[in-house]
C-alpha positions as CSV (number, residue, x, y, z in Angstrom):
1,M,-40.5,-11.6,-18.6
2,K,-41.3,-13.5,-15.4
3,N,-38.9,-16.3,-16.4
4,L,-36.1,-13.8,-17.1
5,L,-36.5,-12.2,-13.7
6,I,-36.4,-15.7,-12.0
7,L,-33.2,-16.5,-14.0
8,I,-31.5,-13.3,-12.9
9,I,-32.4,-13.8,-9.3
10,A,-31.4,-17.4,-9.3
11,S,-28.0,-16.6,-10.9
12,A,-27.5,-13.7,-8.4
13,L,-28.2,-16.0,-5.5
14,F,-25.9,-18.7,-6.9
15,L,-23.0,-16.3,-7.4
16,H,-23.6,-14.8,-4.0
17,F,-23.5,-18.2,-2.1
18,Y,-21.1,-20.0,-4.4
19,P,-18.6,-17.3,-5.7
20,Q,-16.7,-18.2,-8.8
21,P,-13.1,-16.7,-9.0
22,E,-13.3,-16.0,-12.7
23,V,-16.6,-14.2,-12.4
24,T,-15.5,-12.3,-9.4
25,E,-12.3,-11.2,-11.2
26,F,-14.3,-10.2,-14.3
27,Y,-16.7,-8.2,-12.1
28,E,-13.9,-6.4,-10.2
29,N,-12.1,-5.5,-13.5
30,K,-15.2,-4.1,-15.1
31,K,-16.1,-2.3,-11.9
32,K,-12.6,-0.7,-11.7
33,M,-12.8,0.2,-15.4
34,L,-16.2,1.8,-14.9
35,L,-15.2,3.8,-11.8
36,D,-12.0,5.0,-13.6
37,S,-14.0,6.2,-16.5
38,F,-16.6,7.9,-14.3
39,A,-13.7,9.6,-12.4
40,E,-12.1,10.8,-15.6
41,F,-15.5,12.0,-17.0
42,S,-16.6,13.8,-13.9
43,E,-13.2,15.4,-13.2
44,T,-13.6,19.2,-13.3
45,K,-11.0,21.5,-14.8
46,V,-11.7,23.9,-12.0
47,R,-9.5,21.9,-9.6
48,L,-6.2,22.6,-11.1
49,K,-5.0,23.4,-14.6
50,S,-1.6,21.8,-15.0
51,D,-0.1,24.9,-16.6
52,K,-1.0,27.0,-13.5
53,I,2.4,26.0,-12.1
54,L,4.2,27.2,-15.2
55,V,2.2,30.5,-15.1
56,D,3.1,31.0,-11.4
57,L,6.8,30.4,-12.1
58,K,6.9,32.7,-15.1
59,P,8.6,35.6,-13.2
60,K,11.3,33.2,-12.0
61,L,12.0,31.5,-15.3
62,E,14.9,33.9,-16.0
63,Q,17.1,31.9,-13.7
64,F,16.1,28.6,-15.4
65,S,18.1,27.2,-18.3
66,V,16.5,26.5,-21.6
67,E,16.5,22.7,-20.9
68,E,14.9,23.3,-17.5
69,V,12.2,25.4,-19.0
70,E,11.5,22.8,-21.7
71,Y,11.3,20.1,-19.1
72,L,9.0,22.2,-16.9
73,K,6.7,22.7,-19.9
74,K,6.7,18.9,-20.5
75,I,5.9,18.3,-16.8
76,T,3.0,20.8,-16.8
77,L,1.3,19.2,-19.8
78,S,-1.0,17.2,-17.7
79,K,-2.0,16.8,-14.0
80,T,-0.8,13.2,-14.0
81,S,2.7,14.3,-15.0
82,V,2.7,17.0,-12.4
83,S,1.6,14.5,-9.8
84,E,4.2,12.0,-10.9
85,F,7.0,14.6,-10.7
86,Y,5.8,15.7,-7.3
87,E,5.7,12.2,-5.9
88,E,9.1,11.2,-7.3
89,Y,11.2,14.4,-6.9
90,C,9.5,16.5,-4.3
91,K,8.1,14.0,-1.7
92,N,10.9,11.5,-2.1
93,K,13.6,14.2,-2.2
94,K,15.1,12.6,-5.3
95,R,17.4,14.7,-7.3
96,S,16.4,15.6,-10.8
97,I,19.2,15.3,-13.4
98,I,17.7,18.2,-15.4
99,F,16.9,20.8,-12.8
100,H,19.5,22.7,-10.7
101,S,18.9,22.0,-7.1
102,T,17.6,25.6,-6.4
103,N,15.3,25.5,-9.4
104,Q,14.0,22.1,-8.4
105,T,13.2,23.5,-4.9
106,E,11.3,26.3,-6.5
107,V,9.3,24.0,-8.7
108,C,8.5,21.7,-5.8
109,K,7.6,24.6,-3.6
110,Q,5.2,25.9,-6.3
111,I,3.6,22.4,-6.8
112,S,3.2,21.9,-3.1
113,Q,0.9,24.9,-2.9
114,Y,-1.5,22.9,-5.1
115,E,-0.8,19.5,-3.6
116,S,-4.4,19.0,-2.4
117,M,-5.7,19.7,-5.9
118,L,-3.7,17.1,-7.7
């Protein structure tokens, strides 16, 4: 047991004072993977349910075409898709080929209410 502890300390000191690029890259990749999995595991569903946007837009869906409604349902399947849509089409003011401009404005306005929760 004592020898194992000495070996661990010696290897830690060696890697601290003589960093190895391969070991550092391996460590950073594992650390990123672990932090991502912890973030995914600890994420609460209280923050924002992705379909909340669809529910809030329900009274206005009469003015949307069938294709727009289907696309909106596809967008609101996950928080990442909502976030990606918001970044691409709302923040960057890019024009969606599926949404009419007024409907896209409505969707962006609705998503922007929950921007801090994305």
